[in-house]
N, C-alpha and C positions, 0 to 999 in steps of 0.2 A: 524424654520424648513421649508424648501421649499416644494412645492407640489411634485416635482420630488423625493425629498428625502423621502417624505411620502409614495408615491406609491412604491418607491424602497424598503422601509422597508417591505411592505407586500410581495413583490416578494422574498426578502431574507428569510422571514419566511416560505414561501411555499417551497423554495429550501431546506432550512434547514430540514424541516420535511420529504421531499422526500429523502434527503440524509440519514437521520436517518433510514428510513424504508429500503432503498436499502442496506446500510452497514450491517444491522442486518440480513435481509432476504437472500441477495445474497452472501455477503462475510462472513457471520456467525461471525462477530466481536461481542465480548461480549457486551450486551446492556449498561452496566455500563460505559465502556470505550467510546462507541459511543456517549452516552449522554454528557459526559464531552467534548469530542473533538468538537462535533457539537455546543455545547453551547458557547465554547470559540471562535470558528470561526464566529458564528453568532454575538457575541458581537463586534468582530473586524469589520465585514462587516457593522454593524449598526452604526459604528463610536463612540462606547462607549470608554471613556478614558481607556487605557490599565490597569491602576492600579485599576480600579473599576470592570473590567469584572470578575476576579477571585472572588473578594469580593461578587459581585452580585450572582454568582453561589453558593458560599459557604453559603450565607444568605438563598437562596431558599432551598438549600439542608438541612441546619440546621432547618429551620422553618418546613419543611415537616417531617423530622425525629424526631424533638422534640416531635411531637404528635404520629407519626405512629410507630416509633421504640419501644416506651413503650407499645403502644396498641397491636402491633403484638407480641411482646415478652410475655406480660402477657396473651394475648388471646391464644397464642400457648401453654403456660403452662397449662392453664385451659383445652384446647382441649386435650392435652396429658394425663392429669389426668383423664378426662372423658373417653378417649379411653382405658387407661390401666385398669381402674376399671370395664370396661364393661358398663359404662353409655351410651356411644354412641351406643353400641349394643342394650341396653335396649330401647332407644328412637327409633332406627331404627326398631326393631321388633314390638314395640307398634304401630308405624305409619303404618307399613306394615299390621298389624292386623286390624287397624281401617279403613284404606282407601282401602286396598287390593293392591296386587302387580300392578294391571293394572292402578291404579290411584295414584301411589306414587308421580308422578310429581306435582299433585295438593297439596298433603300433604306438600311437600317441599316449595311450594310457600306461603301457609298460615302460616307455621311456620316462614318463613323469614319475612313476613309482621309484625307478632307479635314481634319477637325478634328485628327486625330492627328499631322499632319506636323511641326509645330514643337514639340509638347508631349510631356512624358514620359507614359508609358503611364497612370500613376495620374491625371494631370491630365485626360487625354482621357476616362478612365473616369468620373471624378466629374462631368465636364461633361455626358456623354451619358446616364448611367444614368437620370436623371429622364425623359428622352425615351423610353428603352426601357420603363420601367415604364408610362408613359402609353400607348404603342403597344400593349403587351401587353394592357393593361386594355381599350382601345378595341376591339381586334380579337378579344379573347377567346382569343388564342393563347398558347401556353406562353412564359414569359419566356426559355426556352432558345432557342426558334426566333428570337426577336427579338434576344436579347442575345449569343448566340454569334457571329453574323456581325459584330456590333459589336466584340467583343473581338478577333476574328480580324483585322479591318481595322486596329485600333489596334496589334496586335502586329506585323503585317507592316511597317507604316511604322516602327515602333520599331527593328526589326532591319535593315531593308534600304534605306530611302530617306532620304537627306539632304533637307532641312535638319534632320531629326530629330537631336537632340543626340548620341545614341549612334552613329548612322551617320556623323555629321559627324566625330567623333573618329577613327573608323576611316579615313575618307578622308584625314585629316591624317597618321595614322601610316603609311599605305602610300603616301603621295604620289600618291593617285589623282586623276583629273580629276573634279571634282564634277558637271559637266554629264553626262558619260558615266555616272557612277555612278547619277545620278537616272534616266537613260534605261534602263540595264540593270536598275536596281532595280524600275522599273515593269513591265518585260517579265517579270521573274521574280515580282514581288510580286503583281500583279493575279490571274494564274491561281492562285497559291498561296492568296490570300485567298478566292477563289471556292470552292476545294475545301474548305479548312479552315473556312470560314465558312458560307455559305448551304447548300452541299451536305451538309456534315457535320451541320449543325443539323437539316436535314430528316430525316436518318437517326436521329440520337440522341434527338431530343425525344420520339420514340414510346416509347422504353424507359426513359428517366429521368423520373420524375414528381416535380415539385417540390411542396412543401407548399402547401396552400390559402392559408394566412395568412403573409404576409411583412411584418413590422412596418416594415422600412425602406421597402418599396414604399408602404405605407400613408402614411408620412410625406410622400413626394414626390407622391403623388396627391391627398392631402387627402381631403375628402369627395367628390371627383369631382362637385362641383356642376357640371352641364353648363351652361356659360355661353353667353349669346347671342354670336353672332359678333362683334358690335361691342364687346362687353365685353372681348374678348381683345386683347392687344397685337398689332400687325400682324406678319406673317411677316418683313418687312424689318427692323423694329426688334429682333425677337427674335433673328434670325440675326446682326445686327450686334453685339448684346450678347454672345451666346455666342462669336462668332468674334473679339471684340475682343482677348482674351488671345492668341489664335492670331496675329492680325495684328501685335500689339506684339512678340511673340517673333520673328516673321519679320523685322520692321524691325530689331530688335536684331541679328539674325544678318547683316544686310546693312550694318550701320553702317560697316564698314571700306571698303565700296565707295562710300559716299556722302560720308563726311568723312574727313579725314586721321586716322589713329590717334593717340591721346593728346590730341586737341583736345577742348575742352569739349562741342561738339555730338556728337562721336563717343562720348565717355564717357556722355553723357546717353542716347543711343539704346541703348547697351549696358545701362545701368542699368534703363531702362524695359522692355527686352527680357528681363530675367531672369524666370523663371516666377513667382516670388513677387510681384514688383512688378506684372507684367502682370495677374496674377489679382486683386491688390488693387485696381488701377485699374478692372478690369471689375466687381468687386463694388460699388465706389462708384458707377460708372455705372448698375449695375442698380438701386440704391436710387432713382434717378431714373426710368429707363425702365420698370422692373417695379414700382417702389414708388410714388413720388409721382404719376407720371402715371396710375397705375391707381387712385388715390384712397386709398392707404394712408398713414396718418400715421406720425410718427417712432416712437411707442410700438409700433405694430404691426410696423414693420420691425425694431426692436430685438428684439421677441419672436420673430420668425422666426429671426433670427440665433442667439439663445440656444437655441431649441428644437431646431434642426437639429444642434447640436454634440453633444448627449447620446448619440444612437445611434452616433456614430462613435468615441466614446472607446475602446470595447473593441477595435474594429478597429485603431485607431491603435497601441494597446499591443502587439497581436499582431504587427503589421507591424514595429514596432521590435524586438521580441524575435527575429523572424526575421533581422533585420540583425545582432543580437548573436551569434546562432548562426553565421551566415556568417563573422563576424569571428574567432570562436574557431577555425573551420576553417582560416582563413588564418594566424593567429598560432601555431597549434599545428603548423604546417608541413605540414598535410594537403594544402592547395592546391598546395604546391611538389611534393609527391610525385606528385600527379596529373599535373602538367606533365612531370615526369621520365619517367613512364610513356609519355606522348604522344611525347616526343622520341625515346625509344628505339625507337619503332615504324617510323621511316623511311617516312613517307607522302608522297604528292605534295603540293606546297604548298597546293593548294585543300582537299584532304582534311585536311591537317595543321591548317590554319586552322580548319576546321569542328570537328575533333576536340578541339583544345585549348579552343576556346570552349565546346563542349558539356560537356567535363569540368568546366571552371570554373563553368559555369552550374549543373550538378548539385550541385557542392560548395558554392557560395556563395549560390545562389538568385537572384542579380541578373543580368539580361541585360546591363545597362550595365557592371557590373564585369567580366562574362565577356568582353564585346567589347573593352573598353579593355585589360584584362590580356592577352588573347590577342594583340592587335595588337602589344604590346610584345615578346612572345615570338616570334611568327610572322614579323614583318617582317625581322629579321636572318637567321633560318633560311632564309626564302624567297630573300633576296638571296644568301645563301651557296650555295644549292643550284644556282644557275646555270640553273635551269629558266626558260624564257621564259613567265612567267605574268602576265596582265593584273592590275594593282593594283586595278582596279575590280571584277574578279571575286573577288579576294581579300577585298574589303570584303563582298561578298554572301555568300561562303562562311562567313566568320567571323560575320557577322550571323545567318545561318541556324543556325549551331552554338549561338549565344548564346540561341536561343529554345527549345531542346529541353526537353521534359518539366519543366514548372514543378511543383514539389512543395512540401513543408511548410516549406522554408527561404526561400521566395519571398514577399515582401510581396503581390504580385499574386494569388497563390493564395488568401490569406486574404481579400483584398478581394473577390474574385469569389465565394468560398464564402459570405461573410456577406451580401453584397448580393443574391445570387441565392437565399439561404435554403437552400443545399444542405448535405448531409453531406459529410464528408471523402471518402468513397468516391465519391459522385456527382461531386465536383469533379475527382477523378482521371479518371473516365470521360468527362467533358465537356471541361473546360478543359485538363487536362494532356495529354489525347489531341489536342486541337485544336492545342496548341503543338507537339507532336511531329510532327503532319502538316505544319505550316508549316516546321519545321526540315528534315525529310527531303525534302519536295518542293522547298524552296528550294535545297537542295544539288543535287538531281537536275537542276533547271532551270539552275542555274549551270554544271553540267558540260555540259549540252546547248548552252548559250550559248558555252562555251569552245571547243566543237568547230566553232562557226560563225564567231566573230569572230577 
């Protein structure tokens, strides 16, 4: 691959992303179609063999949907059961009572940090969004003021704090100490979440006005028949049902500590701890706690499950197509070029880790892909550089880089855009900016920590 071809690839990638944004914002073409068209054209421009372009797109699409379609489907069912039974209402009223209406944005951030620990960003998002809709409706506040602190909390744990799956992979790659990483992750992550979440939300919700009517919110709030207190499921039962997948995933991640690897009990715990199985179990439990116990019969529960899947079909297709676009960037050699640029820059290991992860994140859209790929590249370079750098801080720097500027090739971008009922432009101003604050502040605090420890 010649040098010209290499720099051309980077230009094609920039043009492709610009074309994506332009077609969706200016011409209002449906994002699912735009992502397919741009992916195919980018593959052609990058000189990929024609017979592999479609295959590459389908592989990326399938790999993304293989995880996300199941997670979003099951998470939405759980959310729907919680909404119909009044569970979301119970959590919303309890949070409002504990924190007060004035501080509800703080409550949402802390709940997100707790729920987000063992689950992927998308899982945490679909579990919590019904509560956000309910809180916004109850307090009459903008969904941004309630929702942004929530997604900031989820995002920070996604990138910085094990036992989150992405952070856990980085801990293994850098041979970091998990206890220290959690401690450092909290020191860096909590102030970062506070600035990017509640403080940023207080600022931005004044300038970005969301539409009055949000069909997805309507589905989760229902008719908002204000139920008597005794009609609602108790706070304890509701919390148990929502946190059940979280607990099962935690137990799965501890399986090796409890039982010898490769034994039946160990395999069983790992199996139950996968996000798909944990969510499935929680949905089945919710049929009892939120369904039968609240007086719903089997036909009603069936209907809830069917009804809640229709609105997420479009989102799921778009998220998958974003994964396809990311895969074309990888298979076309564009991601490789980005890494080569980073390696030739000769940065300190922490900055290098952040930079590689940031570039891969911008190119592929996935924080998890950015983190795992960057670790593989950075670990040998950091070891060879001879600089004494703490592996725990490398995890944090790489994690911060993997969260930068979420845009049109990131499934999370579309998830948030659709659920919040925003335009692409508004999503850039709110969510993409929130992610960038997390990334830069995470890096800054990691450097501060490096000068102390």
